[in-house]
C-alpha positions in Angstrom: 22.2 -22.4 -7.4 19.4 -20.3 -8.6 18.9 -19.2 -12.3 19.1 -15.8 -13.6 15.7 -13.9 -13.9 14.6 -12.8 -17.2 14.1 -9.1 -17.4 10.2 -9.7 -17.9 10.2 -12.0 -14.7 12.3 -9.3 -12.7 9.8 -6.4 -14.0 6.9 -8.5 -13.0 8.1 -9.1 -9.5 9.0 -5.4 -9.0 5.4 -4.3 -10.4 3.9 -6.8 -7.9 6.0 -5.4 -4.8 4.9 -1.9 -6.0 1.2 -2.5 -6.2 1.3 -4.2 -2.6 3.3 -1.2 -1.3 0.5 1.0 -2.9 -2.1 -1.0 -1.6 -0.7 -1.0 2.0 -0.1 2.7 1.9 -3.5 3.5 0.7 -5.1 1.3 3.3 -3.3 3.2 6.0 -4.0 6.5 4.5 -7.8 5.6 4.4 -7.8 4.3 7.9 -6.0 7.6 9.0 -8.4 9.8 7.1 -11.6 7.9 8.5 -10.0 8.2 12.1 -9.4 12.0 11.6 -12.8 12.6 10.1 -14.4 10.6 13.2 -12.3 12.5 15.7 -13.2 15.8 14.1 -16.9 15.0 13.7 -17.4 13.6 17.1 -19.2 15.6 19.5 -16.6 15.7 22.4 -14.0 17.0 20.0 
C-alpha cells in the first residue's frame, strides 16, 4: 500500500514529465528540420 503524494511531489513529477516530453519533441523537431534542410540543399533535390 503506497502513501499519498503531497501536492509538491505530484507537481514536481508532472513538471519532470513535461520537461522530458518537451525535450523529446524538440529533439524530433530538430532532427526533422535538419533532414528537411539537408534534403532541400542537397544537389539531387
